[in-house]
PDB file with one MODEL, atoms N, CA, C and O in Angstrom:
MODEL        1
ATOM      1  N   MET A   1      -2.639  17.475  -7.855  1.00  0.00           N
ATOM      2  CA  MET A   1      -2.143  17.473  -9.215  1.00  0.00           C
ATOM      3  C   MET A   1      -1.764  16.045  -9.615  1.00  0.00           C
ATOM      4  O   MET A   1      -1.099  15.335  -8.861  1.00  0.00           O
ATOM      5  N   GLN A   2      -2.190  15.642 -10.791  1.00  0.00           N
ATOM      6  CA  GLN A   2      -1.925  14.302 -11.312  1.00  0.00           C
ATOM      7  C   GLN A   2      -0.707  14.324 -12.230  1.00  0.00           C
ATOM      8  O   GLN A   2      -0.351  15.364 -12.784  1.00  0.00           O
ATOM      9  N   SER A   3      -0.081  13.173 -12.381  1.00  0.00           N
ATOM     10  CA  SER A   3       1.069  13.062 -13.279  1.00  0.00           C
ATOM     11  C   SER A   3       0.881  11.848 -14.188  1.00  0.00           C
ATOM     12  O   SER A   3      -0.075  11.087 -14.041  1.00  0.00           O
ATOM     13  N   ARG A   4       1.798  11.684 -15.116  1.00  0.00           N
ATOM     14  CA  ARG A   4       1.773  10.501 -15.989  1.00  0.00           C
ATOM     15  C   ARG A   4       1.906   9.238 -15.145  1.00  0.00           C
ATOM     16  O   ARG A   4       1.279   8.217 -15.429  1.00  0.00           O
ATOM     17  N   ARG A   5       2.732   9.325 -14.105  1.00  0.00           N
ATOM     18  CA  ARG A   5       2.936   8.195 -13.200  1.00  0.00           C
ATOM     19  C   ARG A   5       1.600   7.747 -12.594  1.00  0.00           C
ATOM     20  O   ARG A   5       1.321   6.550 -12.528  1.00  0.00           O
ATOM     21  N   ASP A   6       0.785   8.691 -12.157  1.00  0.00           N
ATOM     22  CA  ASP A   6      -0.510   8.363 -11.557  1.00  0.00           C
ATOM     23  C   ASP A   6      -1.426   7.661 -12.550  1.00  0.00           C
ATOM     24  O   ASP A   6      -2.141   6.727 -12.187  1.00  0.00           O
ATOM     25  N   ASP A   7      -1.404   8.109 -13.801  1.00  0.00           N
ATOM     26  CA  ASP A   7      -2.214   7.467 -14.836  1.00  0.00           C
ATOM     27  C   ASP A   7      -1.761   6.027 -15.071  1.00  0.00           C
ATOM     28  O   ASP A   7      -2.588   5.134 -15.255  1.00  0.00           O
ATOM     29  N   LEU A   8      -0.455   5.808 -15.064  1.00  0.00           N
ATOM     30  CA  LEU A   8       0.071   4.456 -15.285  1.00  0.00           C
ATOM     31  C   LEU A   8      -0.235   3.536 -14.106  1.00  0.00           C
ATOM     32  O   LEU A   8      -0.524   2.355 -14.299  1.00  0.00           O
ATOM     33  N   ILE A   9      -0.174   4.067 -12.893  1.00  0.00           N
ATOM     34  CA  ILE A   9      -0.532   3.262 -11.723  1.00  0.00           C
ATOM     35  C   ILE A   9      -2.015   2.909 -11.769  1.00  0.00           C
ATOM     36  O   ILE A   9      -2.399   1.796 -11.409  1.00  0.00           O
ATOM     37  N   SER A  10      -2.847   3.845 -12.207  1.00  0.00           N
ATOM     38  CA  SER A  10      -4.280   3.550 -12.370  1.00  0.00           C
ATOM     39  C   SER A  10      -4.489   2.450 -13.399  1.00  0.00           C
ATOM     40  O   SER A  10      -5.338   1.578 -13.212  1.00  0.00           O
ATOM     41  N   LEU A  11      -3.728   2.483 -14.474  1.00  0.00           N
ATOM     42  CA  LEU A  11      -3.796   1.416 -15.474  1.00  0.00           C
ATOM     43  C   LEU A  11      -3.393   0.080 -14.860  1.00  0.00           C
ATOM     44  O   LEU A  11      -4.015  -0.945 -15.140  1.00  0.00           O
ATOM     45  N   PHE A  12      -2.362   0.084 -14.030  1.00  0.00           N
ATOM     46  CA  PHE A  12      -1.915  -1.119 -13.325  1.00  0.00           C
ATOM     47  C   PHE A  12      -3.049  -1.702 -12.485  1.00  0.00           C
ATOM     48  O   PHE A  12      -3.271  -2.913 -12.517  1.00  0.00           O
ATOM     49  N   TYR A  13      -3.769  -0.871 -11.736  1.00  0.00           N
ATOM     50  CA  TYR A  13      -4.903  -1.345 -10.935  1.00  0.00           C
ATOM     51  C   TYR A  13      -6.034  -1.871 -11.824  1.00  0.00           C
ATOM     52  O   TYR A  13      -6.644  -2.897 -11.520  1.00  0.00           O
ATOM     53  N   LEU A  14      -6.303  -1.177 -12.900  1.00  0.00           N
ATOM     54  CA  LEU A  14      -7.353  -1.590 -13.824  1.00  0.00           C
ATOM     55  C   LEU A  14      -7.044  -2.959 -14.433  1.00  0.00           C
ATOM     56  O   LEU A  14      -7.928  -3.811 -14.528  1.00  0.00           O
ATOM     57  N   LEU A  15      -5.799  -3.168 -14.843  1.00  0.00           N
ATOM     58  CA  LEU A  15      -5.412  -4.462 -15.409  1.00  0.00           C
ATOM     59  C   LEU A  15      -5.516  -5.575 -14.367  1.00  0.00           C
ATOM     60  O   LEU A  15      -5.908  -6.696 -14.693  1.00  0.00           O
ATOM     61  N   GLN A  16      -5.166  -5.273 -13.119  1.00  0.00           N
ATOM     62  CA  GLN A  16      -5.331  -6.263 -12.043  1.00  0.00           C
ATOM     63  C   GLN A  16      -6.800  -6.653 -11.910  1.00  0.00           C
ATOM     64  O   GLN A  16      -7.128  -7.831 -11.762  1.00  0.00           O
ATOM     65  N   PHE A  17      -7.676  -5.659 -11.965  1.00  0.00           N
ATOM     66  CA  PHE A  17      -9.102  -5.925 -11.856  1.00  0.00           C
ATOM     67  C   PHE A  17      -9.586  -6.807 -13.005  1.00  0.00           C
ATOM     68  O   PHE A  17     -10.324  -7.766 -12.783  1.00  0.00           O
ATOM     69  N   PHE A  18      -9.171  -6.484 -14.232  1.00  0.00           N
ATOM     70  CA  PHE A  18      -9.591  -7.283 -15.387  1.00  0.00           C
ATOM     71  C   PHE A  18      -9.077  -8.713 -15.297  1.00  0.00           C
ATOM     72  O   PHE A  18      -9.781  -9.644 -15.687  1.00  0.00           O
ATOM     73  N   MET A  19      -7.874  -8.903 -14.795  1.00  0.00           N
ATOM     74  CA  MET A  19      -7.282 -10.240 -14.758  1.00  0.00           C
ATOM     75  C   MET A  19      -7.850 -11.096 -13.626  1.00  0.00           C
ATOM     76  O   MET A  19      -8.009 -12.306 -13.788  1.00  0.00           O
ATOM     77  N   ASN A  20      -8.158 -10.475 -12.475  1.00  0.00           N
ATOM     78  CA  ASN A  20      -8.603 -11.241 -11.308  1.00  0.00           C
ATOM     79  C   ASN A  20     -10.093 -11.123 -11.011  1.00  0.00           C
ATOM     80  O   ASN A  20     -10.638 -11.937 -10.265  1.00  0.00           O
ATOM     81  N   GLY A  21     -10.753 -10.132 -11.576  1.00  0.00           N
ATOM     82  CA  GLY A  21     -12.170  -9.939 -11.296  1.00  0.00           C
ATOM     83  C   GLY A  21     -12.436  -9.104 -10.054  1.00  0.00           C
ATOM     84  O   GLY A  21     -13.591  -8.806  -9.750  1.00  0.00           O
ATOM     85  N   SER A  22     -11.389  -8.720  -9.330  1.00  0.00           N
ATOM     86  CA  SER A  22     -11.511  -7.849  -8.163  1.00  0.00           C
ATOM     87  C   SER A  22     -10.145  -7.225  -7.893  1.00  0.00           C
ATOM     88  O   SER A  22      -9.136  -7.628  -8.471  1.00  0.00           O
ATOM     89  N   LEU A  23     -10.135  -6.246  -7.013  1.00  0.00           N
ATOM     90  CA  LEU A  23      -8.876  -5.611  -6.649  1.00  0.00           C
ATOM     91  C   LEU A  23      -8.359  -6.207  -5.349  1.00  0.00           C
ATOM     92  O   LEU A  23      -9.140  -6.701  -4.536  1.00  0.00           O
ATOM     93  N   TRP A  24      -7.067  -6.163  -5.154  1.00  0.00           N
ATOM     94  CA  TRP A  24      -6.412  -6.832  -4.029  1.00  0.00           C
ATOM     95  C   TRP A  24      -6.844  -6.297  -2.682  1.00  0.00           C
ATOM     96  O   TRP A  24      -6.753  -7.026  -1.695  1.00  0.00           O
ATOM     97  N   TRP A  25      -7.308  -5.071  -2.589  1.00  0.00           N
ATOM     98  CA  TRP A  25      -7.664  -4.517  -1.289  1.00  0.00           C
ATOM     99  C   TRP A  25      -9.119  -4.765  -0.916  1.00  0.00           C
ATOM    100  O   TRP A  25      -9.514  -4.458   0.209  1.00  0.00           O
ATOM    101  N   TYR A  26      -9.919  -5.303  -1.807  1.00  0.00           N
ATOM    102  CA  TYR A  26     -11.361  -5.442  -1.568  1.00  0.00           C
ATOM    103  C   TYR A  26     -11.669  -6.213  -0.281  1.00  0.00           C
ATOM    104  O   TYR A  26     -12.434  -5.732   0.555  1.00  0.00           O
ATOM    105  N   ASN A  27     -11.092  -7.379  -0.115  1.00  0.00           N
ATOM    106  CA  ASN A  27     -11.376  -8.207   1.067  1.00  0.00           C
ATOM    107  C   ASN A  27     -10.824  -7.607   2.353  1.00  0.00           C
ATOM    108  O   ASN A  27     -11.352  -7.867   3.433  1.00  0.00           O
ATOM    109  N   GLU A  28      -9.780  -6.816   2.248  1.00  0.00           N
ATOM    110  CA  GLU A  28      -9.136  -6.258   3.436  1.00  0.00           C
ATOM    111  C   GLU A  28      -9.885  -5.064   4.020  1.00  0.00           C
ATOM    112  O   GLU A  28      -9.689  -4.735   5.190  1.00  0.00           O
ATOM    113  N   VAL A  29     -10.731  -4.413   3.241  1.00  0.00           N
ATOM    114  CA  VAL A  29     -11.362  -3.172   3.713  1.00  0.00           C
ATOM    115  C   VAL A  29     -12.890  -3.185   3.639  1.00  0.00           C
ATOM    116  O   VAL A  29     -13.510  -2.124   3.721  1.00  0.00           O
ATOM    117  N   GLN A  30     -13.492  -4.316   3.492  1.00  0.00           N
ATOM    118  CA  GLN A  30     -14.947  -4.379   3.314  1.00  0.00           C
ATOM    119  C   GLN A  30     -15.731  -3.711   4.446  1.00  0.00           C
ATOM    120  O   GLN A  30     -16.772  -3.104   4.195  1.00  0.00           O
ATOM    121  N   HIS A  31     -15.257  -3.811   5.662  1.00  0.00           N
ATOM    122  CA  HIS A  31     -16.040  -3.321   6.803  1.00  0.00           C
ATOM    123  C   HIS A  31     -15.458  -2.059   7.424  1.00  0.00           C
ATOM    124  O   HIS A  31     -15.817  -1.712   8.549  1.00  0.00           O
ATOM    125  N   GLU A  32     -14.583  -1.376   6.730  1.00  0.00           N
ATOM    126  CA  GLU A  32     -13.962  -0.159   7.247  1.00  0.00           C
ATOM    127  C   GLU A  32     -14.892   1.040   7.056  1.00  0.00           C
ATOM    128  O   GLU A  32     -15.602   1.133   6.055  1.00  0.00           O
ATOM    129  N   GLN A  33     -14.878   1.942   8.014  1.00  0.00           N
ATOM    130  CA  GLN A  33     -15.668   3.170   7.926  1.00  0.00           C
ATOM    131  C   GLN A  33     -15.007   4.176   6.988  1.00  0.00           C
ATOM    132  O   GLN A  33     -15.668   4.746   6.119  1.00  0.00           O
ATOM    133  N   ASN A  34     -13.707   4.395   7.162  1.00  0.00           N
ATOM    134  CA  ASN A  34     -12.952   5.363   6.360  1.00  0.00           C
ATOM    135  C   ASN A  34     -12.297   4.629   5.195  1.00  0.00           C
ATOM    136  O   ASN A  34     -11.075   4.486   5.143  1.00  0.00           O
ATOM    137  N   LEU A  35     -13.113   4.175   4.276  1.00  0.00           N
ATOM    138  CA  LEU A  35     -12.656   3.329   3.174  1.00  0.00           C
ATOM    139  C   LEU A  35     -11.559   3.985   2.344  1.00  0.00           C
ATOM    140  O   LEU A  35     -10.542   3.357   2.048  1.00  0.00           O
ATOM    141  N   ARG A  36     -11.760   5.233   1.970  1.00  0.00           N
ATOM    142  CA  ARG A  36     -10.785   5.929   1.120  1.00  0.00           C
ATOM    143  C   ARG A  36      -9.428   6.056   1.814  1.00  0.00           C
ATOM    144  O   ARG A  36      -8.393   5.838   1.184  1.00  0.00           O
ATOM    145  N   GLY A  37      -9.419   6.401   3.083  1.00  0.00           N
ATOM    146  CA  GLY A  37      -8.178   6.545   3.838  1.00  0.00           C
ATOM    147  C   GLY A  37      -7.444   5.227   3.996  1.00  0.00           C
ATOM    148  O   GLY A  37      -6.221   5.171   3.861  1.00  0.00           O
ATOM    149  N   VAL A  38      -8.181   4.172   4.279  1.00  0.00           N
ATOM    150  CA  VAL A  38      -7.571   2.852   4.475  1.00  0.00           C
ATOM    151  C   VAL A  38      -6.965   2.353   3.166  1.00  0.00           C
ATOM    152  O   VAL A  38      -5.841   1.852   3.159  1.00  0.00           O
ATOM    153  N   ILE A  39      -7.685   2.482   2.075  1.00  0.00           N
ATOM    154  CA  ILE A  39      -7.166   2.050   0.773  1.00  0.00           C
ATOM    155  C   ILE A  39      -5.929   2.862   0.407  1.00  0.00           C
ATOM    156  O   ILE A  39      -4.954   2.305  -0.096  1.00  0.00           O
ATOM    157  N   GLY A  40      -5.954   4.157   0.650  1.00  0.00           N
ATOM    158  CA  GLY A  40      -4.803   5.003   0.368  1.00  0.00           C
ATOM    159  C   GLY A  40      -3.567   4.554   1.133  1.00  0.00           C
ATOM    160  O   GLY A  40      -2.472   4.504   0.575  1.00  0.00           O
ATOM    161  N   GLN A  41      -3.740   4.228   2.409  1.00  0.00           N
ATOM    162  CA  GLN A  41      -2.610   3.761   3.219  1.00  0.00           C
ATOM    163  C   GLN A  41      -2.093   2.411   2.725  1.00  0.00           C
ATOM    164  O   GLN A  41      -0.883   2.185   2.705  1.00  0.00           O
ATOM    165  N   LEU A  42      -2.993   1.514   2.328  1.00  0.00           N
ATOM    166  CA  LEU A  42      -2.572   0.217   1.791  1.00  0.00           C
ATOM    167  C   LEU A  42      -1.770   0.394   0.507  1.00  0.00           C
ATOM    168  O   LEU A  42      -0.759  -0.280   0.307  1.00  0.00           O
ATOM    169  N   LYS A  43      -2.217   1.296  -0.363  1.00  0.00           N
ATOM    170  CA  LYS A  43      -1.523   1.539  -1.629  1.00  0.00           C
ATOM    171  C   LYS A  43      -0.113   2.073  -1.385  1.00  0.00           C
ATOM    172  O   LYS A  43       0.823   1.701  -2.093  1.00  0.00           O
ATOM    173  N   ILE A  44       0.040   2.938  -0.395  1.00  0.00           N
ATOM    174  CA  ILE A  44       1.352   3.506  -0.086  1.00  0.00           C
ATOM    175  C   ILE A  44       2.300   2.441   0.448  1.00  0.00           C
ATOM    176  O   ILE A  44       3.477   2.426   0.086  1.00  0.00           O
ATOM    177  N   LYS A  45       1.809   1.557   1.296  1.00  0.00           N
ATOM    178  CA  LYS A  45       2.649   0.560   1.969  1.00  0.00           C
ATOM    179  C   LYS A  45       3.038  -0.611   1.078  1.00  0.00           C
ATOM    180  O   LYS A  45       4.161  -1.106   1.175  1.00  0.00           O
ATOM    181  N   MET A  46       2.143  -1.062   0.217  1.00  0.00           N
ATOM    182  CA  MET A  46       2.360  -2.309  -0.511  1.00  0.00           C
ATOM    183  C   MET A  46       3.214  -2.129  -1.755  1.00  0.00           C
ATOM    184  O   MET A  46       3.183  -1.086  -2.409  1.00  0.00           O
ATOM    185  N   LYS A  47       3.964  -3.154  -2.059  1.00  0.00           N
ATOM    186  CA  LYS A  47       4.795  -3.209  -3.260  1.00  0.00           C
ATOM    187  C   LYS A  47       4.037  -3.959  -4.341  1.00  0.00           C
ATOM    188  O   LYS A  47       3.062  -4.654  -4.056  1.00  0.00           O
ATOM    189  N   ALA A  48       4.487  -3.818  -5.584  1.00  0.00           N
ATOM    190  CA  ALA A  48       3.800  -4.427  -6.722  1.00  0.00           C
ATOM    191  C   ALA A  48       3.692  -5.942  -6.569  1.00  0.00           C
ATOM    192  O   ALA A  48       2.652  -6.520  -6.887  1.00  0.00           O
ATOM    193  N   HIS A  49       4.756  -6.596  -6.084  1.00  0.00           N
ATOM    194  CA  HIS A  49       4.697  -8.057  -5.959  1.00  0.00           C
ATOM    195  C   HIS A  49       3.712  -8.504  -4.879  1.00  0.00           C
ATOM    196  O   HIS A  49       3.237  -9.640  -4.917  1.00  0.00           O
ATOM    197  N   GLU A  50       3.395  -7.632  -3.916  1.00  0.00           N
ATOM    198  CA  GLU A  50       2.393  -7.956  -2.901  1.00  0.00           C
ATOM    199  C   GLU A  50       0.978  -7.737  -3.429  1.00  0.00           C
ATOM    200  O   GLU A  50       0.039  -8.413  -3.006  1.00  0.00           O
ATOM    201  N   MET A  51       0.831  -6.798  -4.347  1.00  0.00           N
ATOM    202  CA  MET A  51      -0.486  -6.468  -4.898  1.00  0.00           C
ATOM    203  C   MET A  51      -0.964  -7.485  -5.923  1.00  0.00           C
ATOM    204  O   MET A  51      -2.161  -7.754  -6.024  1.00  0.00           O
ATOM    205  N   CYS A  52      -0.044  -8.043  -6.675  1.00  0.00           N
ATOM    206  CA  CYS A  52      -0.409  -8.929  -7.785  1.00  0.00           C
ATOM    207  C   CYS A  52      -0.660 -10.333  -7.276  1.00  0.00           C
ATOM    208  O   CYS A  52       0.266 -11.090  -6.988  1.00  0.00           O
ATOM    209  N   ARG A  53      -1.920 -10.653  -7.175  1.00  0.00           N
ATOM    210  CA  ARG A  53      -2.326 -11.982  -6.704  1.00  0.00           C
ATOM    211  C   ARG A  53      -3.080 -12.695  -7.810  1.00  0.00           C
ATOM    212  O   ARG A  53      -3.592 -12.062  -8.734  1.00  0.00           O
ATOM    213  N   GLY A  54      -3.147 -14.003  -7.713  1.00  0.00           N
ATOM    214  CA  GLY A  54      -3.903 -14.775  -8.689  1.00  0.00           C
ATOM    215  C   GLY A  54      -3.321 -14.672 -10.085  1.00  0.00           C
ATOM    216  O   GLY A  54      -2.111 -14.794 -10.279  1.00  0.00           O
ATOM    217  N   LYS A  55      -4.189 -14.447 -11.049  1.00  0.00           N
ATOM    218  CA  LYS A  55      -3.778 -14.385 -12.455  1.00  0.00           C
ATOM    219  C   LYS A  55      -2.955 -13.143 -12.777  1.00  0.00           C
ATOM    220  O   LYS A  55      -2.301 -13.095 -13.819  1.00  0.00           O
ATOM    221  N   ALA A  56      -2.974 -12.149 -11.911  1.00  0.00           N
ATOM    222  CA  ALA A  56      -2.282 -10.884 -12.182  1.00  0.00           C
ATOM    223  C   ALA A  56      -0.790 -10.938 -11.843  1.00  0.00           C
ATOM    224  O   ALA A  56      -0.118  -9.910 -11.922  1.00  0.00           O
ATOM    225  N   LYS A  57      -0.257 -12.087 -11.474  1.00  0.00           N
ATOM    226  CA  LYS A  57       1.157 -12.178 -11.101  1.00  0.00           C
ATOM    227  C   LYS A  57       2.085 -11.754 -12.230  1.00  0.00           C
ATOM    228  O   LYS A  57       3.173 -11.242 -11.968  1.00  0.00           O
ATOM    229  N   ASN A  58       1.680 -11.956 -13.483  1.00  0.00           N
ATOM    230  CA  ASN A  58       2.554 -11.552 -14.586  1.00  0.00           C
ATOM    231  C   ASN A  58       2.574 -10.036 -14.771  1.00  0.00           C
ATOM    232  O   ASN A  58       3.313  -9.537 -15.621  1.00  0.00           O
ATOM    233  N   LEU A  59       1.788  -9.297 -14.004  1.00  0.00           N
ATOM    234  CA  LEU A  59       1.824  -7.835 -14.049  1.00  0.00           C
ATOM    235  C   LEU A  59       2.900  -7.246 -13.138  1.00  0.00           C
ATOM    236  O   LEU A  59       3.116  -6.034 -13.147  1.00  0.00           O
ATOM    237  N   ILE A  60       3.570  -8.073 -12.362  1.00  0.00           N
ATOM    238  CA  ILE A  60       4.556  -7.578 -11.399  1.00  0.00           C
ATOM    239  C   ILE A  60       5.613  -6.689 -12.056  1.00  0.00           C
ATOM    240  O   ILE A  60       5.849  -5.588 -11.558  1.00  0.00           O
ATOM    241  N   PRO A  61       6.267  -7.108 -13.153  1.00  0.00           N
ATOM    242  CA  PRO A  61       7.283  -6.222 -13.749  1.00  0.00           C
ATOM    243  C   PRO A  61       6.717  -4.864 -14.176  1.00  0.00           C
ATOM    244  O   PRO A  61       7.365  -3.835 -13.980  1.00  0.00           O
ATOM    245  N   PHE A  62       5.526  -4.854 -14.753  1.00  0.00           N
ATOM    246  CA  PHE A  62       4.889  -3.599 -15.147  1.00  0.00           C
ATOM    247  C   PHE A  62       4.619  -2.737 -13.913  1.00  0.00           C
ATOM    248  O   PHE A  62       4.913  -1.542 -13.910  1.00  0.00           O
ATOM    249  N   GLY A  63       4.062  -3.343 -12.872  1.00  0.00           N
ATOM    250  CA  GLY A  63       3.760  -2.602 -11.641  1.00  0.00           C
ATOM    251  C   GLY A  63       5.002  -2.039 -10.986  1.00  0.00           C
ATOM    252  O   GLY A  63       5.006  -0.893 -10.537  1.00  0.00           O
ATOM    253  N   GLU A  64       6.056  -2.838 -10.927  1.00  0.00           N
ATOM    254  CA  GLU A  64       7.304  -2.358 -10.325  1.00  0.00           C
ATOM    255  C   GLU A  64       7.871  -1.187 -11.109  1.00  0.00           C
ATOM    256  O   GLU A  64       8.386  -0.231 -10.528  1.00  0.00           O
ATOM    257  N   GLU A  65       7.773  -1.265 -12.435  1.00  0.00           N
ATOM    258  CA  GLU A  65       8.294  -0.185 -13.278  1.00  0.00           C
ATOM    259  C   GLU A  65       7.518   1.111 -13.056  1.00  0.00           C
ATOM    260  O   GLU A  65       8.123   2.157 -12.822  1.00  0.00           O
ATOM    261  N   VAL A  66       6.192   1.059 -13.124  1.00  0.00           N
ATOM    262  CA  VAL A  66       5.416   2.296 -12.995  1.00  0.00           C
ATOM    263  C   VAL A  66       5.500   2.868 -11.582  1.00  0.00           C
ATOM    264  O   VAL A  66       5.451   4.086 -11.409  1.00  0.00           O
ATOM    265  N   MET A  67       5.625   2.021 -10.583  1.00  0.00           N
ATOM    266  CA  MET A  67       5.711   2.509  -9.210  1.00  0.00           C
ATOM    267  C   MET A  67       7.096   3.060  -8.877  1.00  0.00           C
ATOM    268  O   MET A  67       7.264   3.735  -7.861  1.00  0.00           O
ATOM    269  N   SER A  68       8.076   2.781  -9.712  1.00  0.00           N
ATOM    270  CA  SER A  68       9.424   3.291  -9.463  1.00  0.00           C
ATOM    271  C   SER A  68       9.623   4.711  -9.994  1.00  0.00           C
ATOM    272  O   SER A  68      10.592   5.375  -9.627  1.00  0.00           O
ATOM    273  N   TYR A  69       8.722   5.179 -10.847  1.00  0.00           N
ATOM    274  CA  TYR A  69       8.861   6.515 -11.416  1.00  0.00           C
ATOM    275  C   TYR A  69       8.641   7.592 -10.360  1.00  0.00           C
ATOM    276  O   TYR A  69       7.818   7.443  -9.456  1.00  0.00           O
ATOM    277  N   LYS A  70       9.388   8.666 -10.495  1.00  0.00           N
ATOM    278  CA  LYS A  70       9.179   9.854  -9.671  1.00  0.00           C
ATOM    279  C   LYS A  70       7.988  10.626 -10.246  1.00  0.00           C
ATOM    280  O   LYS A  70       7.565  10.372 -11.374  1.00  0.00           O
ATOM    281  N   PHE A  71       7.454  11.564  -9.471  1.00  0.00           N
ATOM    282  CA  PHE A  71       6.247  12.291  -9.858  1.00  0.00           C
ATOM    283  C   PHE A  71       6.363  12.946 -11.229  1.00  0.00           C
ATOM    284  O   PHE A  71       5.456  12.800 -12.048  1.00  0.00           O
ATOM    285  N   GLN A  72       7.438  13.654 -11.501  1.00  0.00           N
ATOM    286  CA  GLN A  72       7.600  14.384 -12.753  1.00  0.00           C
ATOM    287  C   GLN A  72       8.401  13.621 -13.809  1.00  0.00           C
ATOM    288  O   GLN A  72       8.637  14.146 -14.898  1.00  0.00           O
ATOM    289  N   GLU A  73       8.819  12.405 -13.508  1.00  0.00           N
ATOM    290  CA  GLU A  73       9.668  11.634 -14.424  1.00  0.00           C
ATOM    291  C   GLU A  73       8.903  11.209 -15.684  1.00  0.00           C
ATOM    292  O   GLU A  73       7.734  10.825 -15.626  1.00  0.00           O
ATOM    293  N   MET A  74       9.591  11.289 -16.805  1.00  0.00           N
ATOM    294  CA  MET A  74       9.023  10.861 -18.088  1.00  0.00           C
ATOM    295  C   MET A  74       9.102   9.326 -18.166  1.00  0.00           C
ATOM    296  O   MET A  74      10.196   8.767 -18.093  1.00  0.00           O
ATOM    297  N   PRO A  75       7.968   8.645 -18.312  1.00  0.00           N
ATOM    298  CA  PRO A  75       7.985   7.184 -18.397  1.00  0.00           C
ATOM    299  C   PRO A  75       8.675   6.684 -19.662  1.00  0.00           C
ATOM    300  O   PRO A  75       8.680   7.357 -20.693  1.00  0.00           O
ATOM    301  N   ASN A  76       9.245   5.516 -19.564  1.00  0.00           N
ATOM    302  CA  ASN A  76       9.846   4.846 -20.714  1.00  0.00           C
ATOM    303  C   ASN A  76       8.726   4.033 -21.369  1.00  0.00           C
ATOM    304  O   ASN A  76       8.522   2.863 -21.043  1.00  0.00           O
ATOM    305  N   TYR A  77       8.010   4.664 -22.286  1.00  0.00           N
ATOM    306  CA  TYR A  77       6.830   4.030 -22.875  1.00  0.00           C
ATOM    307  C   TYR A  77       7.175   2.795 -23.699  1.00  0.00           C
ATOM    308  O   TYR A  77       6.378   1.858 -23.757  1.00  0.00           O
ATOM    309  N   ALA A  78       8.331   2.770 -24.332  1.00  0.00           N
ATOM    310  CA  ALA A  78       8.731   1.588 -25.104  1.00  0.00           C
ATOM    311  C   ALA A  78       8.896   0.385 -24.169  1.00  0.00           C
ATOM    312  O   ALA A  78       8.462  -0.720 -24.492  1.00  0.00           O
ATOM    313  N   LYS A  79       9.515   0.603 -23.030  1.00  0.00           N
ATOM    314  CA  LYS A  79       9.699  -0.488 -22.054  1.00  0.00           C
ATOM    315  C   LYS A  79       8.357  -0.937 -21.484  1.00  0.00           C
ATOM    316  O   LYS A  79       8.115  -2.134 -21.330  1.00  0.00           O
ATOM    317  N   LEU A  80       7.483   0.023 -21.170  1.00  0.00           N
ATOM    318  CA  LEU A  80       6.171  -0.326 -20.629  1.00  0.00           C
ATOM    319  C   LEU A  80       5.343  -1.114 -21.636  1.00  0.00           C
ATOM    320  O   LEU A  80       4.653  -2.067 -21.275  1.00  0.00           O
ATOM    321  N   LYS A  81       5.417  -0.714 -22.882  1.00  0.00           N
ATOM    322  CA  LYS A  81       4.707  -1.429 -23.936  1.00  0.00           C
ATOM    323  C   LYS A  81       5.220  -2.869 -24.036  1.00  0.00           C
ATOM    324  O   LYS A  81       4.437  -3.811 -24.157  1.00  0.00           O
ATOM    325  N   HIS A  82       6.536  -3.021 -23.984  1.00  0.00           N
ATOM    326  CA  HIS A  82       7.141  -4.361 -24.036  1.00  0.00           C
ATOM    327  C   HIS A  82       6.665  -5.220 -22.859  1.00  0.00           C
ATOM    328  O   HIS A  82       6.332  -6.392 -23.037  1.00  0.00           O
ATOM    329  N   LEU A  83       6.635  -4.633 -21.661  1.00  0.00           N
ATOM    330  CA  LEU A  83       6.183  -5.375 -20.475  1.00  0.00           C
ATOM    331  C   LEU A  83       4.725  -5.816 -20.622  1.00  0.00           C
ATOM    332  O   LEU A  83       4.371  -6.927 -20.227  1.00  0.00           O
ATOM    333  N   LEU A  84       3.885  -4.953 -21.185  1.00  0.00           N
ATOM    334  CA  LEU A  84       2.475  -5.322 -21.373  1.00  0.00           C
ATOM    335  C   LEU A  84       2.321  -6.392 -22.456  1.00  0.00           C
ATOM    336  O   LEU A  84       1.476  -7.279 -22.327  1.00  0.00           O
ATOM    337  N   VAL A  85       3.108  -6.322 -23.498  1.00  0.00           N
ATOM    338  CA  VAL A  85       3.059  -7.362 -24.535  1.00  0.00           C
ATOM    339  C   VAL A  85       3.461  -8.705 -23.923  1.00  0.00           C
ATOM    340  O   VAL A  85       2.861  -9.732 -24.241  1.00  0.00           O
ATOM    341  N   CYS A  86       4.458  -8.705 -23.059  1.00  0.00           N
ATOM    342  CA  CYS A  86       4.866  -9.949 -22.377  1.00  0.00           C
ATOM    343  C   CYS A  86       3.749 -10.526 -21.528  1.00  0.00           C
ATOM    344  O   CYS A  86       3.593 -11.744 -21.448  1.00  0.00           O
ATOM    345  N   VAL A  87       2.964  -9.649 -20.886  1.00  0.00           N
ATOM    346  CA  VAL A  87       1.818 -10.106 -20.083  1.00  0.00           C
ATOM    347  C   VAL A  87       0.794 -10.795 -20.981  1.00  0.00           C
ATOM    348  O   VAL A  87       0.235 -11.829 -20.617  1.00  0.00           O
ATOM    349  N   LEU A  88       0.552 -10.213 -22.157  1.00  0.00           N
ATOM    350  CA  LEU A  88      -0.454 -10.766 -23.066  1.00  0.00           C
ATOM    351  C   LEU A  88      -0.031 -12.096 -23.672  1.00  0.00           C
ATOM    352  O   LEU A  88      -0.870 -12.943 -23.979  1.00  0.00           O
ATOM    353  N   LEU A  89       1.262 -12.271 -23.840  1.00  0.00           N
ATOM    354  CA  LEU A  89       1.751 -13.522 -24.416  1.00  0.00           C
ATOM    355  C   LEU A  89       1.810 -14.585 -23.352  1.00  0.00           C
ATOM    356  O   LEU A  89       2.198 -15.719 -23.632  1.00  0.00           O
TER     357      LEU A  89
ENDMDL
END
């Protein structure tokens, strides 16, 4: 079952890809057999500030916010919008 939190985390990954041209786990798992399992474990272990490399460093506040939400928690969309506007500026 998916939640709003999952959609926002997916947006966080998508924005990282657009800003850097690749995702942070790409180089770490290129030769792994169980790619999906390894990426899943990396996502669970890593924090937003560890994921945001290169040009995506200004996404850290957005990533920390979306990753702090509980599964059923209602996101603060006004705050998230503000964080994304700050990234664009």
